[in-house]
N, CA, C and O atoms as CSV, one atom per row, in Angstrom:
chain,resi,resn,atom,element,x,y,z
A,1,MET,N,N,-8.039,6.874,24.419
A,1,MET,CA,C,-9.172,6.980,23.553
A,1,MET,C,C,-9.953,5.483,23.565
A,1,MET,O,O,-11.011,5.302,22.962
A,2,ARG,N,N,-9.340,4.556,24.261
A,2,ARG,CA,C,-10.048,3.255,24.126
A,2,ARG,C,C,-11.386,3.231,24.865
A,2,ARG,O,O,-12.243,2.388,24.603
A,3,ASP,N,N,-11.547,4.201,25.818
A,3,ASP,CA,C,-12.841,4.175,26.560
A,3,ASP,C,C,-13.898,4.987,25.812
A,3,ASP,O,O,-15.027,5.109,26.286
A,4,GLN,N,N,-13.595,5.467,24.807
A,4,GLN,CA,C,-14.595,6.538,24.020
A,4,GLN,C,C,-15.294,5.715,23.080
A,4,GLN,O,O,-14.760,5.370,22.026
A,5,LEU,N,N,-16.525,5.361,23.418
A,5,LEU,CA,C,-17.486,4.496,22.683
A,5,LEU,C,C,-17.660,5.205,21.217
A,5,LEU,O,O,-17.605,4.531,20.189
A,6,ILE,N,N,-17.848,6.440,21.206
A,6,ILE,CA,C,-18.235,7.156,19.917
A,6,ILE,C,C,-17.043,7.065,19.011
A,6,ILE,O,O,-17.226,6.815,17.820
A,7,LEU,N,N,-15.763,7.261,19.514
A,7,LEU,CA,C,-14.636,7.208,18.670
A,7,LEU,C,C,-14.428,5.746,18.033
A,7,LEU,O,O,-14.046,5.541,16.881
A,8,ARG,N,N,-14.722,4.845,18.912
A,8,ARG,CA,C,-14.544,3.410,18.566
A,8,ARG,C,C,-15.469,2.994,17.417
A,8,ARG,O,O,-15.088,2.313,16.465
A,9,VAL,N,N,-16.815,3.496,17.595
A,9,VAL,CA,C,-17.770,3.158,16.499
A,9,VAL,C,C,-17.531,3.911,15.217
A,9,VAL,O,O,-17.649,3.349,14.128
A,10,VAL,N,N,-17.184,5.225,15.341
A,10,VAL,CA,C,-16.846,5.937,14.150
A,10,VAL,C,C,-15.577,5.433,13.443
A,10,VAL,O,O,-15.475,5.415,12.216
A,11,GLY,N,N,-14.617,5.023,14.290
A,11,GLY,CA,C,-13.375,4.405,13.692
A,11,GLY,C,C,-13.619,3.091,12.924
A,11,GLY,O,O,-13.061,2.810,11.863
A,12,LYS,N,N,-14.542,2.287,13.593
A,12,LYS,CA,C,-14.804,0.987,12.905
A,12,LYS,C,C,-15.533,1.267,11.574
A,12,LYS,O,O,-15.371,0.497,10.627
A,13,PHE,N,N,-16.273,2.272,11.485
A,13,PHE,CA,C,-17.055,2.654,10.326
A,13,PHE,C,C,-16.075,3.321,9.219
A,13,PHE,O,O,-16.167,3.043,8.023
A,14,LEU,N,N,-15.201,4.161,9.706
A,14,LEU,CA,C,-14.404,4.915,8.845
A,14,LEU,C,C,-13.301,4.094,8.204
A,14,LEU,O,O,-12.962,4.308,7.040
A,15,ILE,N,N,-12.697,3.090,9.007
A,15,ILE,CA,C,-11.503,2.411,8.520
A,15,ILE,C,C,-11.800,1.702,7.209
A,15,ILE,O,O,-10.981,1.868,6.304
A,16,PRO,N,N,-12.834,0.953,6.989
A,16,PRO,CA,C,-13.087,0.330,5.759
A,16,PRO,C,C,-13.344,1.304,4.672
A,16,PRO,O,O,-12.931,1.050,3.540
A,17,VAL,N,N,-14.038,2.475,4.938
A,17,VAL,CA,C,-14.281,3.440,3.948
A,17,VAL,C,C,-13.021,4.056,3.414
A,17,VAL,O,O,-12.913,4.333,2.220
A,18,ILE,N,N,-12.029,4.280,4.325
A,18,ILE,CA,C,-10.642,4.879,4.017
A,18,ILE,C,C,-9.956,3.861,2.999
A,18,ILE,O,O,-9.461,4.218,1.930
A,19,ILE,N,N,-9.988,2.557,3.462
A,19,ILE,CA,C,-9.294,1.515,2.654
A,19,ILE,C,C,-9.927,1.520,1.214
A,19,ILE,O,O,-9.235,1.482,0.196
A,20,LEU,N,N,-11.314,1.571,1.214
A,20,LEU,CA,C,-12.048,1.498,-0.071
A,20,LEU,C,C,-11.656,2.756,-0.945
A,20,LEU,O,O,-11.470,2.638,-2.156
A,21,PHE,N,N,-11.543,3.905,-0.320
A,21,PHE,CA,C,-11.066,5.073,-1.078
A,21,PHE,C,C,-9.598,4.894,-1.511
A,21,PHE,O,O,-9.238,5.313,-2.611
A,22,GLY,N,N,-8.788,4.312,-0.713
A,22,GLY,CA,C,-7.305,4.035,-1.195
A,22,GLY,C,C,-7.385,3.136,-2.324
A,22,GLY,O,O,-6.607,3.329,-3.258
A,23,LEU,N,N,-8.257,2.126,-2.378
A,23,LEU,CA,C,-8.312,1.208,-3.547
A,23,LEU,C,C,-8.852,1.875,-4.731
A,23,LEU,O,O,-8.461,1.555,-5.854
A,24,TYR,N,N,-9.743,2.797,-4.539
A,24,TYR,CA,C,-10.274,3.636,-5.641
A,24,TYR,C,C,-9.214,4.399,-6.283
A,24,TYR,O,O,-9.103,4.403,-7.508
A,25,VAL,N,N,-8.410,5.062,-5.497
A,25,VAL,CA,C,-7.384,5.962,-5.970
A,25,VAL,C,C,-6.252,5.052,-6.628
A,25,VAL,O,O,-5.613,5.468,-7.594
A,26,GLN,N,N,-6.041,3.874,-6.107
A,26,GLN,CA,C,-5.072,2.895,-6.750
A,26,GLN,C,C,-5.446,2.499,-8.137
A,26,GLN,O,O,-4.624,2.524,-9.052
A,27,PHE,N,N,-6.699,2.129,-8.294
A,27,PHE,CA,C,-7.099,1.535,-9.559
A,27,PHE,C,C,-7.707,2.604,-10.581
A,27,PHE,O,O,-8.037,2.277,-11.721
A,28,HIS,N,N,-7.825,3.841,-10.114
A,28,HIS,CA,C,-8.249,4.891,-11.123
A,28,HIS,C,C,-7.139,6.001,-11.151
A,28,HIS,O,O,-7.425,7.109,-11.603
A,29,GLY,N,N,-5.914,5.739,-10.692
A,29,GLY,CA,C,-4.865,6.681,-10.703
A,29,GLY,C,C,-4.439,7.185,-12.145
A,29,GLY,O,O,-4.050,8.335,-12.346
A,30,GLU,N,N,-4.553,6.196,-13.150
A,30,GLU,CA,C,-4.133,6.589,-14.432
A,30,GLU,C,C,-5.282,7.408,-15.166
A,30,GLU,O,O,-5.087,8.020,-16.216
A,31,LEU,N,N,-6.409,7.357,-14.549
A,31,LEU,CA,C,-7.596,8.129,-15.210
A,31,LEU,C,C,-7.809,9.536,-14.615
A,31,LEU,O,O,-8.514,10.348,-15.215
A,32,GLY,N,N,-7.234,9.828,-13.486
A,32,GLY,CA,C,-7.438,11.043,-12.744
A,32,GLY,C,C,-6.350,11.273,-11.846
A,32,GLY,O,O,-5.336,10.584,-11.951
A,33,PRO,N,N,-6.454,12.240,-10.900
A,33,PRO,CA,C,-5.418,12.461,-9.931
A,33,PRO,C,C,-5.303,11.326,-9.018
A,33,PRO,O,O,-6.294,10.720,-8.611
A,34,GLY,N,N,-4.044,11.020,-8.678
A,34,GLY,CA,C,-3.748,9.934,-7.719
A,34,GLY,C,C,-2.856,8.951,-8.442
A,34,GLY,O,O,-2.292,9.139,-9.520
A,35,GLY,N,N,-2.814,7.818,-7.641
A,35,GLY,CA,C,-1.813,6.769,-8.120
A,35,GLY,C,C,-1.431,5.955,-6.991
A,35,GLY,O,O,-2.088,5.935,-5.950
A,36,ALA,N,N,-0.363,5.273,-7.181
A,36,ALA,CA,C,0.114,4.242,-6.233
A,36,ALA,C,C,0.565,4.858,-4.981
A,36,ALA,O,O,0.173,4.430,-3.895
A,37,PHE,N,N,1.450,5.940,-5.099
A,37,PHE,CA,C,1.893,6.522,-3.829
A,37,PHE,C,C,0.840,7.174,-3.021
A,37,PHE,O,O,0.870,7.031,-1.799
A,38,GLN,N,N,-0.096,7.880,-3.588
A,38,GLN,CA,C,-1.279,8.373,-2.820
A,38,GLN,C,C,-2.126,7.317,-2.173
A,38,GLN,O,O,-2.578,7.443,-1.035
A,39,ALA,N,N,-2.337,6.208,-2.985
A,39,ALA,CA,C,-3.177,5.106,-2.452
A,39,ALA,C,C,-2.592,4.491,-1.272
A,39,ALA,O,O,-3.277,4.243,-0.279
A,40,GLY,N,N,-1.077,4.182,-1.361
A,40,GLY,CA,C,-0.419,3.632,-0.269
A,40,GLY,C,C,-0.534,4.498,0.980
A,40,GLY,O,O,-0.662,3.976,2.088
A,41,VAL,N,N,-0.490,5.781,0.815
A,41,VAL,CA,C,-0.505,6.740,1.921
A,41,VAL,C,C,-1.949,6.650,2.540
A,41,VAL,O,O,-2.080,6.591,3.763
A,42,ILE,N,N,-2.975,6.641,1.737
A,42,ILE,CA,C,-4.405,6.549,2.186
A,42,ILE,C,C,-4.691,5.340,2.847
A,42,ILE,O,O,-5.372,5.390,3.871
A,43,ILE,N,N,-4.240,4.165,2.384
A,43,ILE,CA,C,-4.416,2.896,3.046
A,43,ILE,C,C,-3.701,2.847,4.339
A,43,ILE,O,O,-4.237,2.285,5.294
A,44,ALA,N,N,-2.438,3.435,4.458
A,44,ALA,CA,C,-1.764,3.412,5.666
A,44,ALA,C,C,-2.529,4.354,6.605
A,44,ALA,O,O,-2.513,4.035,7.794
A,45,THR,N,N,-3.164,5.411,6.275
A,45,THR,CA,C,-4.034,6.283,7.074
A,45,THR,C,C,-5.083,5.553,7.796
A,45,THR,O,O,-5.425,5.866,8.936
A,46,ALA,N,N,-5.619,4.529,7.099
A,46,ALA,CA,C,-6.736,3.702,7.756
A,46,ALA,C,C,-6.097,2.980,9.053
A,46,ALA,O,O,-6.667,2.945,10.144
A,47,PHE,N,N,-4.884,2.431,8.793
A,47,PHE,CA,C,-4.264,1.802,9.890
A,47,PHE,C,C,-3.751,2.616,11.004
A,47,PHE,O,O,-3.613,2.172,12.144
A,48,ILE,N,N,-3.445,3.933,10.612
A,48,ILE,CA,C,-3.053,4.936,11.689
A,48,ILE,C,C,-4.307,5.421,12.427
A,48,ILE,O,O,-4.184,5.736,13.611
A,49,VAL,N,N,-5.507,5.508,11.827
A,49,VAL,CA,C,-6.729,5.791,12.484
A,49,VAL,C,C,-6.925,4.667,13.532
A,49,VAL,O,O,-7.196,4.902,14.710
A,50,HIS,N,N,-6.756,3.339,12.974
A,50,HIS,CA,C,-6.828,2.244,13.991
A,50,HIS,C,C,-5.870,2.429,15.150
A,50,HIS,O,O,-6.272,2.234,16.297
A,51,LEU,N,N,-4.765,2.753,14.934
A,51,LEU,CA,C,-3.765,2.914,16.035
A,51,LEU,C,C,-4.171,4.005,16.969
A,51,LEU,O,O,-4.036,3.868,18.185
A,52,LEU,N,N,-4.667,5.089,16.427
A,52,LEU,CA,C,-5.125,6.237,17.310
A,52,LEU,C,C,-6.295,5.791,18.190
A,52,LEU,O,O,-6.349,6.148,19.367
A,53,VAL,N,N,-7.219,5.025,17.642
A,53,VAL,CA,C,-8.467,4.599,18.320
A,53,VAL,C,C,-8.337,3.466,19.224
A,53,VAL,O,O,-8.822,3.476,20.355
A,54,PHE,N,N,-7.633,2.413,18.696
A,54,PHE,CA,C,-7.648,1.180,19.508
A,54,PHE,C,C,-6.231,0.960,20.119
A,54,PHE,O,O,-6.096,0.002,20.880
A,55,GLY,N,N,-5.181,1.749,19.858
A,55,GLY,CA,C,-3.938,1.628,20.475
A,55,GLY,C,C,-2.921,0.831,19.678
A,55,GLY,O,O,-3.268,0.018,18.821
A,56,PRO,N,N,-1.673,1.082,19.982
A,56,PRO,CA,C,-0.527,0.459,19.086
A,56,PRO,C,C,-0.480,-1.030,19.207
A,56,PRO,O,O,-0.071,-1.719,18.273
A,57,GLU,N,N,-0.927,-1.587,20.442
A,57,GLU,CA,C,-0.808,-3.034,20.444
A,57,GLU,C,C,-1.810,-3.696,19.760
A,57,GLU,O,O,-1.521,-4.807,19.314
A,58,ALA,N,N,-2.970,-3.245,19.569
A,58,ALA,CA,C,-4.086,-3.674,18.733
A,58,ALA,C,C,-3.780,-3.696,17.237
A,58,ALA,O,O,-4.080,-4.623,16.484
A,59,THR,N,N,-3.139,-2.552,16.886
A,59,THR,CA,C,-2.820,-2.378,15.573
A,59,THR,C,C,-1.696,-3.377,15.147
A,59,THR,O,O,-1.702,-3.934,14.049
A,60,ARG,N,N,-0.736,-3.562,16.092
A,60,ARG,CA,C,0.411,-4.449,15.827
A,60,ARG,C,C,-0.190,-5.937,15.610
A,60,ARG,O,O,0.356,-6.742,14.856
A,61,ARG,N,N,-1.264,-6.201,16.279
A,61,ARG,CA,C,-1.936,-7.603,16.085
A,61,ARG,C,C,-2.483,-7.652,14.735
A,61,ARG,O,O,-2.369,-8.690,14.084
A,62,VAL,N,N,-3.090,-6.587,14.237
A,62,VAL,CA,C,-3.722,-6.527,12.919
A,62,VAL,C,C,-2.669,-6.543,11.774
A,62,VAL,O,O,-2.783,-7.245,10.769
A,63,ALA,N,N,-1.632,-5.698,12.026
A,63,ALA,CA,C,-0.510,-5.587,11.015
A,63,ALA,C,C,0.762,-5.655,11.696
A,63,ALA,O,O,1.374,-4.650,12.059
A,64,PRO,N,N,1.202,-6.970,11.887
A,64,PRO,CA,C,2.478,-7.298,12.662
A,64,PRO,C,C,3.724,-6.676,11.899
A,64,PRO,O,O,3.784,-6.629,10.671
A,65,VAL,N,N,4.670,-6.223,12.714
A,65,VAL,CA,C,5.912,-5.582,11.961
A,65,VAL,C,C,6.675,-6.690,11.031
A,65,VAL,O,O,7.137,-6.310,9.955
A,66,PRO,N,N,6.796,-7.877,11.380
A,66,PRO,CA,C,7.457,-8.709,10.396
A,66,PRO,C,C,6.695,-8.876,9.059
A,66,PRO,O,O,7.261,-9.012,7.974
A,67,VAL,N,N,5.352,-8.852,9.245
A,67,VAL,CA,C,4.613,-8.905,7.995
A,67,VAL,C,C,4.744,-7.682,7.098
A,67,VAL,O,O,4.858,-7.770,5.875
A,68,LEU,N,N,4.721,-6.567,7.755
A,68,LEU,CA,C,4.939,-5.219,7.115
A,68,LEU,C,C,6.355,-5.132,6.486
A,68,LEU,O,O,6.502,-4.558,5.407
A,69,ARG,N,N,7.347,-5.666,7.113
A,69,ARG,CA,C,8.628,-5.739,6.443
A,69,ARG,C,C,8.596,-6.569,5.244
A,69,ARG,O,O,9.176,-6.200,4.223
A,70,ALA,N,N,7.929,-7.709,5.309
A,70,ALA,CA,C,7.901,-8.586,4.183
A,70,ALA,C,C,7.114,-7.961,3.046
A,70,ALA,O,O,7.528,-8.083,1.894
A,71,ILE,N,N,5.907,-7.242,3.339
A,71,ILE,CA,C,5.200,-6.598,2.234
A,71,ILE,C,C,5.940,-5.470,1.634
A,71,ILE,O,O,5.829,-5.170,0.446
A,72,SER,N,N,6.732,-4.823,2.513
A,72,SER,CA,C,7.551,-3.600,1.960
A,72,SER,C,C,8.627,-4.176,0.910
A,72,SER,O,O,8.805,-3.649,-0.188
A,73,ALA,N,N,9.289,-5.251,1.334
A,73,ALA,CA,C,10.205,-5.867,0.505
A,73,ALA,C,C,9.655,-6.487,-0.714
A,73,ALA,O,O,10.282,-6.451,-1.773
A,74,SER,N,N,8.489,-7.062,-0.599
A,74,SER,CA,C,7.820,-7.737,-1.753
A,74,SER,C,C,7.415,-6.654,-2.823
A,74,SER,O,O,7.591,-6.848,-4.026
A,75,GLY,N,N,6.916,-5.614,-2.361
A,75,GLY,CA,C,6.593,-4.407,-3.194
A,75,GLY,C,C,7.744,-4.024,-4.005
A,75,GLY,O,O,7.611,-3.972,-5.228
A,76,VAL,N,N,8.866,-3.748,-3.449
A,76,VAL,CA,C,10.121,-3.442,-4.130
A,76,VAL,C,C,10.512,-4.494,-5.165
A,76,VAL,O,O,10.859,-4.185,-6.305
A,77,LEU,N,N,10.442,-5.744,-4.721
A,77,LEU,CA,C,10.781,-6.938,-5.578
A,77,LEU,C,C,9.665,-6.928,-6.708
A,77,LEU,O,O,10.057,-7.177,-7.848
A,78,LEU,N,N,8.505,-6.703,-6.540
A,78,LEU,CA,C,7.503,-6.633,-7.554
A,78,LEU,C,C,7.848,-5.649,-8.573
A,78,LEU,O,O,7.753,-5.909,-9.772
A,79,TYR,N,N,8.259,-4.490,-8.109
A,79,TYR,CA,C,8.521,-3.447,-9.047
A,79,TYR,C,C,9.775,-3.735,-9.865
A,79,TYR,O,O,9.794,-3.524,-11.078
A,80,GLY,N,N,10.830,-4.223,-9.193
A,80,GLY,CA,C,12.094,-4.690,-10.022
A,80,GLY,C,C,11.729,-5.972,-10.758
A,80,GLY,O,O,12.249,-6.108,-11.866
A,81,GLY,N,N,10.947,-6.898,-10.339
A,81,GLY,CA,C,10.647,-8.008,-11.153
A,81,GLY,C,C,9.924,-7.698,-12.433
A,81,GLY,O,O,10.110,-8.385,-13.438
A,82,VAL,N,N,9.076,-6.641,-12.414
A,82,VAL,CA,C,8.342,-6.383,-13.676
A,82,VAL,C,C,9.439,-5.762,-14.649
A,82,VAL,O,O,9.387,-6.004,-15.855
A,83,GLY,N,N,10.434,-4.958,-14.102
A,83,GLY,CA,C,11.417,-4.426,-15.034
A,83,GLY,C,C,12.243,-5.592,-15.530
A,83,GLY,O,O,12.458,-5.700,-16.738
A,84,LEU,N,N,12.684,-6.406,-14.726
A,84,LEU,CA,C,13.424,-7.595,-15.163
A,84,LEU,C,C,12.711,-8.496,-16.189
A,84,LEU,O,O,13.311,-9.017,-17.129
A,85,ALA,N,N,11.442,-8.642,-15.961
A,85,ALA,CA,C,10.557,-9.416,-16.909
A,85,ALA,C,C,10.620,-8.825,-18.236
A,85,ALA,O,O,10.681,-9.556,-19.224
A,86,GLY,N,N,10.610,-7.528,-18.336
A,86,GLY,CA,C,10.661,-6.924,-19.618
A,86,GLY,C,C,12.082,-7.148,-20.256
A,86,GLY,O,O,12.185,-7.388,-21.459
A,87,LEU,N,N,13.086,-7.071,-19.493
A,87,LEU,CA,C,14.395,-7.430,-20.126
A,87,LEU,C,C,14.485,-8.902,-20.529
A,87,LEU,O,O,15.076,-9.207,-21.565
A,88,LEU,N,N,13.933,-9.803,-19.766
A,88,LEU,CA,C,14.048,-11.166,-20.261
A,88,LEU,C,C,13.190,-11.544,-21.279
A,88,LEU,O,O,13.379,-12.611,-21.862
A,89,LEU,N,N,12.101,-10.675,-21.625
A,89,LEU,CA,C,11.197,-10.897,-22.701
A,89,LEU,C,C,11.671,-10.161,-23.953
A,89,LEU,O,O,10.963,-10.098,-24.958
A,90,GLY,N,N,12.916,-9.592,-23.872
A,90,GLY,CA,C,13.497,-8.977,-25.094
A,90,GLY,C,C,13.289,-7.502,-25.164
A,90,GLY,O,O,13.717,-6.926,-26.164
A,91,GLY,N,N,12.645,-6.766,-24.164
A,91,GLY,CA,C,12.617,-5.272,-24.289
A,91,GLY,C,C,13.562,-4.642,-23.324
A,91,GLY,O,O,14.550,-5.243,-22.901
A,92,ASN,N,N,13.268,-3.490,-22.999
A,92,ASN,CA,C,14.096,-2.749,-22.162
A,92,ASN,C,C,13.573,-2.869,-20.748
A,92,ASN,O,O,12.481,-3.399,-20.544
A,93,TYR,N,N,14.365,-2.363,-19.705
A,93,TYR,CA,C,14.048,-2.390,-18.407
A,93,TYR,C,C,12.748,-1.472,-18.261
A,93,TYR,O,O,12.707,-0.322,-18.698
A,94,LEU,N,N,11.668,-2.116,-17.585
A,94,LEU,CA,C,10.363,-1.452,-17.501
A,94,LEU,C,C,9.688,-1.229,-18.829
A,94,LEU,O,O,8.921,-0.277,-18.978
A,95,ASP,N,N,9.929,-2.002,-19.712
A,95,ASP,CA,C,9.325,-1.912,-21.007
A,95,ASP,C,C,8.034,-2.836,-20.979
A,95,ASP,O,O,8.152,-4.056,-21.085
A,96,TYR,N,N,6.873,-2.258,-20.842
A,96,TYR,CA,C,5.696,-2.917,-20.619
A,96,TYR,C,C,5.149,-3.651,-21.834
A,96,TYR,O,O,4.498,-4.689,-21.709
A,97,ASP,N,N,5.412,-3.115,-22.969
A,97,ASP,CA,C,4.927,-3.676,-24.330
A,97,ASP,C,C,5.158,-5.123,-24.428
A,97,ASP,O,O,4.329,-5.792,-25.046
A,98,VAL,N,N,6.154,-5.679,-23.908
A,98,VAL,CA,C,6.438,-7.196,-24.142
A,98,VAL,C,C,5.791,-8.059,-23.083
A,98,VAL,O,O,5.966,-9.278,-23.088
A,99,LEU,N,N,5.004,-7.419,-22.123
A,99,LEU,CA,C,4.388,-8.152,-21.064
A,99,LEU,C,C,3.075,-8.741,-21.342
A,99,LEU,O,O,2.518,-9.468,-20.519
A,100,GLY,N,N,2.540,-8.433,-22.536
A,100,GLY,CA,C,1.192,-8.955,-22.924
A,100,GLY,C,C,1.173,-9.435,-24.444
A,100,GLY,O,O,2.187,-9.337,-25.136
A,101,PRO,N,N,0.119,-9.898,-24.878
A,101,PRO,CA,C,0.002,-10.389,-26.227
A,101,PRO,C,C,0.066,-9.274,-27.214
A,101,PRO,O,O,0.453,-9.517,-28.358
A,102,SER,N,N,-0.302,-8.008,-26.843
A,102,SER,CA,C,-0.130,-6.785,-27.602
A,102,SER,C,C,0.439,-5.831,-26.771
A,102,SER,O,O,0.406,-5.941,-25.545
A,103,PRO,N,N,1.014,-4.802,-27.413
A,103,PRO,CA,C,1.543,-3.712,-26.656
A,103,PRO,C,C,0.570,-3.046,-25.682
A,103,PRO,O,O,0.916,-2.760,-24.536
A,104,THR,N,N,-0.554,-2.825,-26.123
A,104,THR,CA,C,-1.572,-2.191,-25.223
A,104,THR,C,C,-1.917,-3.033,-24.015
A,104,THR,O,O,-2.032,-2.487,-22.918
A,105,ALA,N,N,-2.087,-4.327,-24.161
A,105,ALA,CA,C,-2.260,-5.176,-23.122
A,105,ALA,C,C,-1.100,-5.290,-22.108
A,105,ALA,O,O,-1.240,-5.336,-20.886
A,106,GLY,N,N,0.080,-5.329,-22.797
A,106,GLY,CA,C,1.284,-5.316,-21.944
A,106,GLY,C,C,1.470,-4.072,-21.167
A,106,GLY,O,O,2.041,-4.111,-20.077
A,107,GLN,N,N,1.033,-3.008,-21.651
A,107,GLN,CA,C,1.066,-1.691,-20.969
A,107,GLN,C,C,0.095,-1.648,-19.744
A,107,GLN,O,O,0.419,-1.134,-18.673
A,108,HIS,N,N,-1.041,-2.190,-19.967
A,108,HIS,CA,C,-2.000,-2.451,-18.848
A,108,HIS,C,C,-1.475,-3.265,-17.816
A,108,HIS,O,O,-1.493,-2.847,-16.658
A,109,VAL,N,N,-0.973,-4.464,-18.119
A,109,VAL,CA,C,-0.483,-5.397,-17.215
A,109,VAL,C,C,0.713,-4.809,-16.365
A,109,VAL,O,O,0.781,-4.932,-15.142
A,110,GLY,N,N,1.624,-4.174,-17.123
A,110,GLY,CA,C,2.803,-3.568,-16.559
A,110,GLY,C,C,2.501,-2.477,-15.490
A,110,GLY,O,O,3.054,-2.491,-14.390
A,111,ILE,N,N,1.583,-1.516,-15.870
A,111,ILE,CA,C,1.364,-0.389,-15.017
A,111,ILE,C,C,0.582,-0.850,-13.725
A,111,ILE,O,O,0.798,-0.331,-12.630
A,112,ILE,N,N,-0.320,-1.837,-13.916
A,112,ILE,CA,C,-1.016,-2.382,-12.726
A,112,ILE,C,C,-0.017,-3.048,-11.686
A,112,ILE,O,O,-0.099,-2.907,-10.466
A,113,LEU,N,N,0.918,-3.779,-12.346
A,113,LEU,CA,C,1.891,-4.453,-11.326
A,113,LEU,C,C,2.819,-3.494,-10.686
A,113,LEU,O,O,3.130,-3.615,-9.501
A,114,ILE,N,N,3.286,-2.504,-11.469
A,114,ILE,CA,C,4.165,-1.478,-10.999
A,114,ILE,C,C,3.587,-0.743,-9.920
A,114,ILE,O,O,4.212,-0.508,-8.885
A,115,GLU,N,N,2.329,-0.346,-10.145
A,115,GLU,CA,C,1.531,0.495,-9.059
A,115,GLU,C,C,1.241,-0.244,-7.888
A,115,GLU,O,O,1.291,0.290,-6.780
A,116,LEU,N,N,0.925,-1.495,-8.058
A,116,LEU,CA,C,0.769,-2.421,-6.971
A,116,LEU,C,C,1.977,-2.441,-6.073
A,116,LEU,O,O,1.906,-2.218,-4.865
A,117,GLY,N,N,3.195,-2.744,-6.781
A,117,GLY,CA,C,4.346,-2.713,-5.935
A,117,GLY,C,C,4.607,-1.381,-5.184
A,117,GLY,O,O,5.029,-1.391,-4.027
A,118,VAL,N,N,4.369,-0.324,-5.810
A,118,VAL,CA,C,4.604,0.937,-5.184
A,118,VAL,C,C,3.574,1.186,-4.037
A,118,VAL,O,O,3.925,1.690,-2.970
A,119,ALA,N,N,2.398,0.844,-4.276
A,119,ALA,CA,C,1.363,1.008,-3.148
A,119,ALA,C,C,1.695,0.135,-1.957
A,119,ALA,O,O,1.608,0.572,-0.809
A,120,LEU,N,N,2.057,-1.036,-2.221
A,120,LEU,CA,C,2.438,-2.061,-1.135
A,120,LEU,C,C,3.603,-1.556,-0.315
A,120,LEU,O,O,3.557,-1.607,0.914
A,121,THR,N,N,4.681,-1.053,-0.985
A,121,THR,CA,C,5.793,-0.575,-0.437
A,121,THR,C,C,5.554,0.772,0.489
A,121,THR,O,O,6.001,0.907,1.628
A,122,VAL,N,N,4.824,1.664,-0.168
A,122,VAL,CA,C,4.485,2.920,0.534
A,122,VAL,C,C,3.574,2.652,1.797
A,122,VAL,O,O,3.836,3.185,2.875
A,123,ALA,N,N,2.570,1.867,1.638
A,123,ALA,CA,C,1.703,1.691,2.701
A,123,ALA,C,C,2.445,0.960,3.874
A,123,ALA,O,O,2.269,1.316,5.039
A,124,SER,N,N,3.228,-0.007,3.553
A,124,SER,CA,C,3.868,-0.748,4.733
A,124,SER,C,C,4.973,0.001,5.261
A,124,SER,O,O,5.241,-0.132,6.455
A,125,THR,N,N,5.690,0.814,4.497
A,125,THR,CA,C,6.744,1.648,5.079
A,125,THR,C,C,6.198,2.792,5.891
A,125,THR,O,O,6.838,3.171,6.872
A,126,MET,N,N,5.033,3.389,5.549
A,126,MET,CA,C,4.425,4.422,6.312
A,126,MET,C,C,4.029,3.675,7.711
A,126,MET,O,O,4.316,4.261,8.755
A,127,LEU,N,N,3.488,2.615,7.760
A,127,LEU,CA,C,3.148,1.928,8.968
A,127,LEU,C,C,4.241,1.615,9.791
A,127,LEU,O,O,4.161,1.714,11.016
A,128,LEU,N,N,5.417,1.187,9.119
A,128,LEU,CA,C,6.508,0.932,9.973
A,128,LEU,C,C,7.140,2.069,10.613
A,128,LEU,O,O,7.665,1.991,11.724
A,129,LEU,N,N,7.088,3.183,9.878
A,129,LEU,CA,C,7.495,4.503,10.464
A,129,LEU,C,C,6.670,4.904,11.675
A,129,LEU,O,O,7.160,5.262,12.746
A,130,VAL,N,N,5.337,4.808,11.400
A,130,VAL,CA,C,4.386,5.099,12.556
A,130,VAL,C,C,4.731,4.261,13.735
A,130,VAL,O,O,4.879,4.800,14.831
A,131,PHE,N,N,4.870,2.972,13.582
A,131,PHE,CA,C,5.140,2.117,14.793
A,131,PHE,C,C,6.460,2.397,15.318
A,131,PHE,O,O,6.555,2.318,16.543
A,132,MET,N,N,7.500,2.707,14.666
A,132,MET,CA,C,8.735,3.180,15.104
A,132,MET,C,C,8.599,4.384,16.024
A,132,MET,O,O,9.174,4.408,17.112
A,133,PHE,N,N,7.798,5.435,15.563
A,133,PHE,CA,C,7.648,6.551,16.424
A,133,PHE,C,C,6.665,6.281,17.625
A,133,PHE,O,O,6.811,6.828,18.718
A,134,ALA,N,N,5.712,5.446,17.353
A,134,ALA,CA,C,4.834,5.035,18.592
A,134,ALA,C,C,5.672,4.261,19.681
A,134,ALA,O,O,5.505,4.413,20.891
A,135,GLY,N,N,6.557,3.446,19.128
A,135,GLY,CA,C,7.417,2.809,20.083
A,135,GLY,C,C,8.303,3.712,20.857
A,135,GLY,O,O,8.611,3.435,22.016
A,136,ARG,N,N,8.740,4.820,20.237
A,136,ARG,CA,C,9.472,5.806,21.005
A,136,ARG,C,C,8.736,6.414,22.087
A,136,ARG,O,O,9.212,6.600,23.207
A,137,ALA,N,N,7.547,6.726,21.724
A,137,ALA,CA,C,6.601,7.433,22.741
A,137,ALA,C,C,6.303,6.537,23.882
A,137,ALA,O,O,6.065,7.036,24.982
A,138,GLU,N,N,6.298,5.259,23.711
A,138,GLU,CA,C,5.920,4.276,24.827
A,138,GLU,C,C,7.052,4.076,25.764
A,138,GLU,O,O,6.848,3.568,26.867
A,139,ARG,N,N,8.275,4.459,25.373
A,139,ARG,CA,C,9.361,4.212,26.375
A,139,ARG,C,C,9.331,5.290,27.491
A,139,ARG,O,O,10.152,5.253,28.408
């Protein structure tokens, strides 16, 4: 598909739109359908479109595997860290009330951080799986 001009132009247009939609789902997940898991999959889809249009090597330059592994691990650590922060501040594990000056502010901070960790982990893990399967096809 690398020689297809129309696909390349449409891909370059669609990739930022897909990422923007993923961010919308991420930050409005508590207000409507969606959330961190869905946002992570949508953002990973943008990179999968990049892989299909520009090839696996170009996508590996944009999203290197070691960086994806680090992002995946940091998302899990962020999730666990928010839980431990609740414990260290005198609450229960994943008790968001103690994370802010008021319980409501703590709830907002906690859910944003938890959902960010989930989205990072889901998006990077999906890309790692796609790279693994793309590598099998190249052999």
